[in-house]
C-alpha positions in Angstrom: 9.5 -31.8 -31.8 11.3 -30.0 -34.6 10.4 -32.9 -36.9 6.8 -32.7 -35.6 6.6 -29.1 -36.5 7.3 -29.8 -40.1 4.6 -32.4 -40.5 1.6 -30.0 -40.7 -0.5 -32.2 -38.4 -3.4 -30.1 -37.1 -5.3 -30.6 -33.9 -8.4 -31.6 -35.9 -6.7 -34.6 -37.3 -6.9 -36.8 -34.2 -9.0 -39.8 -35.2 -9.5 -41.9 -32.1 -12.7 -43.9 -32.5 -15.6 -42.5 -30.6 -16.0 -45.7 -28.6 -12.6 -45.4 -27.2 -13.2 -41.9 -25.7 -13.4 -41.5 -22.0 -16.1 -39.3 -20.5 -15.1 -35.7 -20.1 -15.4 -33.8 -16.9 -17.9 -30.9 -16.9 -15.3 -28.3 -16.6 -13.4 -29.7 -19.6 -16.6 -29.7 -21.7 -17.2 -26.1 -20.7 -13.6 -25.3 -21.8 -14.1 -27.0 -25.1 -17.3 -25.1 -25.7 -15.4 -21.8 -25.0 -12.7 -22.8 -27.5 -15.2 -23.6 -30.1 -17.1 -20.3 -29.6 -14.1 -18.0 -29.2 -11.7 -19.5 -31.7 -13.7 -21.7 -34.1 -12.3 -25.1 -33.0 -14.3 -28.2 -33.8 -15.8 -29.6 -30.7 -15.5 -33.2 -31.8 -11.8 -32.7 -32.5 -11.1 -31.2 -29.1 -13.2 -34.0 -27.5 -10.9 -36.5 -29.1 -7.9 -34.7 -27.9 -9.0 -34.4 -24.3 -10.2 -38.0 -24.1 -6.5 -38.8 -24.4 -5.2 -36.3 -21.8 -4.1 -37.7 -18.5 -4.4 -35.9 -15.1 -1.0 -36.1 -13.3 -1.3 -35.6 -9.5 2.6 -35.4 -9.3 2.4 -32.1 -11.2 0.2 -30.6 -8.5 2.6 -31.7 -5.8 5.5 -30.3 -7.7 3.8 -26.9 -8.2 3.1 -26.8 -4.4 6.8 -27.2 -3.6 8.8 -25.3 -6.3 12.6 -25.6 -6.3 12.8 -21.8 -6.3 11.4 -21.7 -2.8 14.5 -23.2 -1.3 17.0 -21.0 0.6 19.3 -19.1 -1.8 22.4 -21.0 -0.8 20.8 -24.3 -1.6 19.3 -23.1 -4.9 22.6 -21.5 -5.9 24.6 -24.7 -5.3 22.3 -26.5 -7.6 22.6 -24.2 -10.5 26.0 -22.5 -10.2 28.7 -25.2 -10.6 31.7 -25.8 -12.8 29.7 -28.1 -15.2 27.0 -25.5 -15.9 29.6 -22.7 -16.2 31.7 -24.8 -18.7 28.5 -25.7 -20.6 27.7 -22.0 -20.9 31.2 -21.3 -22.3 30.7 -24.1 -24.9 27.2 -22.9 -25.8 28.5 -19.4 -26.3 31.3 -20.6 -28.5 29.0 -22.7 -30.6 26.4 -19.9 -31.1 28.7 -16.8 -31.0 27.3 -15.2 -34.1 23.7 -15.5 -33.1 24.4 -14.3 -29.6 26.3 -11.3 -30.9 23.6 -10.4 -33.3 20.9 -10.8 -30.6 22.9 -8.6 -28.3 23.2 -5.9 -30.9 19.6 -6.0 -32.1 17.9 -6.3 -28.7 20.4 -4.7 -26.3 20.6 -7.7 -24.0 24.1 -9.0 -23.1 25.1 -12.4 -24.5 25.9 -13.7 -21.1 22.4 -13.0 -19.8 20.8 -15.0 -22.7 23.3 -17.8 -22.3 22.7 -18.0 -18.5 19.0 -18.0 -18.9 19.1 -20.9 -21.2 21.6 -22.6 -18.9 19.4 -22.3 -15.9 16.3 -23.3 -17.8 17.4 -26.4 -19.7 21.2 -26.8 -19.3 21.6 -25.3 -22.8 18.9 -27.4 -24.4 19.8 -30.8 -22.9 16.9 -31.0 -20.5 13.7 -29.7 -22.1 11.3 -31.8 -20.1 9.6 -35.1 -20.6 6.0 -34.4 -19.5 3.4 -34.0 -22.2 2.6 -30.3 -22.3 -1.1 -30.8 -22.7 -1.2 -33.2 -19.7 0.6 -30.6 -17.6 -1.5 -27.7 -18.6 -4.8 -29.6 -18.3 -3.8 -30.9 -14.9 -3.0 -27.4 -13.7 -6.0 -25.9 -15.4 -8.6 -28.2 -13.9 -6.9 -29.6 -10.7 -4.7 -26.9 -9.3 -7.1 -24.4 -7.7 -4.6 -21.7 -6.7 -3.8 -20.9 -10.3 -6.5 -22.8 -12.3 -7.8 -19.7 -14.2 -4.3 -18.7 -15.2 -3.4 -22.1 -16.5 -6.7 -22.4 -18.4 -5.4 -19.3 -20.2 -2.1 -21.1 -21.0 -4.0 -24.2 -22.2 -6.0 -22.0 -24.5 -2.8 -20.4 -25.8 -1.3 -23.9 -26.3 -4.1 -25.1 -28.5 -4.0 -21.9 -30.5 -0.2 -22.4 -30.9 -0.6 -26.0 -32.0 -3.2 -24.9 -34.6 -1.0 -22.0 -35.9 2.3 -24.0 -36.1 0.6 -27.2 -37.3 1.9 -29.6 -34.7 0.3 -32.5 -32.8 -0.9 -31.1 -29.5 -0.6 -34.6 -27.9 3.0 -35.1 -28.8 4.9 -32.1 -27.4 6.8 -32.6 -24.2 8.1 -30.0 -21.8 8.2 -29.1 -18.1 5.7 -30.0 -15.4 4.4 -26.4 -15.7 3.9 -26.6 -19.5 7.0 -24.7 -20.5 8.6 -25.7 -23.8 11.8 -25.9 -25.8 15.3 -24.7 -25.2 14.3 -21.5 -23.4 11.2 -23.1 -21.7 8.6 -20.6 -23.0 5.0 -21.1 -21.8 2.5 -21.1 -24.7 1.5 -17.4 -24.2 5.2 -16.4 -24.3 5.8 -18.5 -27.3 3.0 -16.9 -29.2 4.0 -13.3 -28.1 7.8 -13.3 -28.0 9.3 -16.2 -30.0 11.1 -15.0 -33.1 12.3 -16.6 -36.3 15.9 -15.4 -35.7 17.5 -17.6 -38.4 15.1 -16.6 -41.1 14.0 -20.1 -42.0 10.3 -19.3 -41.8 9.6 -21.0 -38.5 9.8 -20.0 -34.9 11.3 -23.2 -33.6 12.3 -23.2 -30.0 13.0 -26.9 -29.8 15.8 -27.7 -32.2 17.0 -24.3 -33.1 19.4 -22.5 -30.8 19.3 -19.3 -32.9 15.6 -18.9 -32.6 15.9 -19.6 -28.9 18.6 -17.0 -28.5 16.7 -14.3 -30.4 13.5 -15.1 -28.5 15.0 -14.8 -25.1 16.6 -11.5 -26.0 13.4 -10.3 -27.5 11.5 -11.3 -24.3 13.9 -9.4 -22.1 13.8 -6.3 -24.3 10.0 -6.3 -24.4 9.9 -6.3 -20.6 12.2 -3.2 -20.4 15.9 -4.3 -20.3 18.1 -1.3 -20.0 21.2 -1.8 -22.1 24.5 -1.2 -20.3 22.8 -0.8 -16.9 23.7 -3.0 -13.8 21.5 -5.7 -12.5 22.0 -5.7 -8.7 24.0 -3.8 -6.1 25.0 -5.3 -2.8 24.1 -3.2 0.2 24.2 -3.2 4.0 20.9 -2.7 5.7 19.5 -3.1 9.2 16.7 -5.6 9.5 14.6 -3.4 11.6 14.6 -0.5 9.1 14.0 -2.4 5.8 11.1 -4.8 6.4 8.5 -2.5 4.9 10.7 -1.7 1.9 11.2 -5.4 1.2 7.5 -6.1 1.7 6.7 -3.6 -1.1 8.0 -6.1 -3.6 10.7 -6.6 -6.2 9.5 -4.0 -8.7 11.8 -0.9 -8.5 9.7 1.7 -6.6 12.1 3.9 -4.7 15.1 6.1 -5.8 18.4 4.9 -4.5 18.7 8.3 -2.7 15.5 7.6 -0.7 16.8 4.1 0.2 20.0 5.7 1.5 17.9 8.0 3.7 16.2 4.9 5.1 19.5 3.4 6.1 20.5 1.3 3.1 24.2 1.6 2.3 25.3 0.6 -1.3 28.6 -1.3 -1.4 29.1 -0.5 -5.1 28.6 2.6 -7.2 25.0 3.3 -8.2 23.2 6.4 -9.3 21.1 8.1 -6.6 18.4 8.6 -9.3 18.1 4.9 -10.2 14.9 3.2 -9.3 15.4 0.2 -7.1 13.8 -2.4 -4.8 15.4 -4.0 -1.8 15.5 -7.8 -1.3 17.3 -10.3 0.9 18.6 -13.8 0.2 19.4 -16.4 2.7 23.0 -17.4 2.8 24.6 -20.0 5.1 25.8 -17.1 7.3 22.5 -15.2 7.4 20.6 -12.7 5.3 22.4 -10.7 2.7 20.8 -7.6 1.2 20.8 -6.4 -2.4 19.3 -3.6 -4.5 17.4 -5.0 -7.4 17.5 -2.6 -10.3 15.3 -2.5 -13.5 17.3 -5.3 -15.2 16.9 -7.6 -12.2 13.2 -7.0 -12.2 13.1 -7.9 -16.0 14.8 -11.2 -15.2 12.0 -11.9 -12.7 9.5 -11.5 -15.5 10.9 -14.7 -16.9 10.5 -16.5 -13.6 9.0 -14.5 -10.7 11.6 -15.7 -8.2 14.4 -13.7 -6.6 16.5 -16.9 -6.4 15.9 -17.5 -10.1 17.0 -14.0 -11.1 20.0 -14.1 -8.8 21.1 -17.5 -10.4 20.8 -16.1 -13.9 22.7 -13.0 -12.9 25.5 -14.8 -11.2 25.8 -17.5 -13.8 26.0 -14.8 -16.5 28.8 -13.1 -14.6 30.8 -16.3 -14.3 30.4 -17.3 -17.9 31.0 -13.7 -19.2 34.2 -13.5 -17.2 35.6 -16.6 -19.0 34.4 -15.8 -22.5 34.3 -12.0 -22.9 34.9 -10.0 -19.8 32.6 -6.9 -20.0 32.2 -5.5 -16.4 30.5 -2.5 -17.8 27.6 -4.6 -18.9 27.1 -7.2 -16.2 28.1 -5.8 -12.8 
């Protein structure tokens, strides 16, 4: 895709003959009309694009059974293994200068950035093989639970393609339409991607430096607190904490209040810190944690407790091997 980005091919350049175009569904025609009215796209150009888009039922099935919904111990075993840890050490060594600069400029630890990229794409090795426009169109028009949201991402994708000058039919990514080394959705790409190496392009496909800077920028934008912990293990009685857990993962109670409700921190944490309580399923039963602001920030990348725990724990494992800094990642 890095090569595609340099070609300057615009969305309006698709030239499939009119006779080869398949009929478009009503909802797709309505979407094209909105793009023309709101953003000045040529209707005929978008009609040619969408005549080549394929609906993929397997994507709807995958969205209905995400890997992050597995019990924590199963999810953990998939993403925290010796190979991924070693890969993180190697990625850090190969990109040490960019990681250090990103940490200094954005206040996000190197290990958090490395672990995020490691969970997302195994450090850029697995960026996805599904055509992004197929994925987004399928979810926008055939996945009712989140169709409106994905129509927004499809809109953002077409705007991104026009801005960056790439062929919207050629880019591949995840089944959810995420792209590149850090797996940014189109809206995130447009808002948070940065040209970290200064070459004039925000290239998240073939450029680790831009990807590193973009992940760090994303976390900072969502409120990463430099030098603060991510989680704190606690003891808690199931009968007393259900309502607290049900309130969600966004920090909403002071630690002092949680203590009054029977939560016992097993590591030092300020009584004045805002926290949420969550539980993960281990092989021996539920285990409880406080999720602090930085944990909540990780869930803005992927709104899953399992995902955020995996990033946090992988970061800790990699950081311990490369550059032990317990004052940063606790």
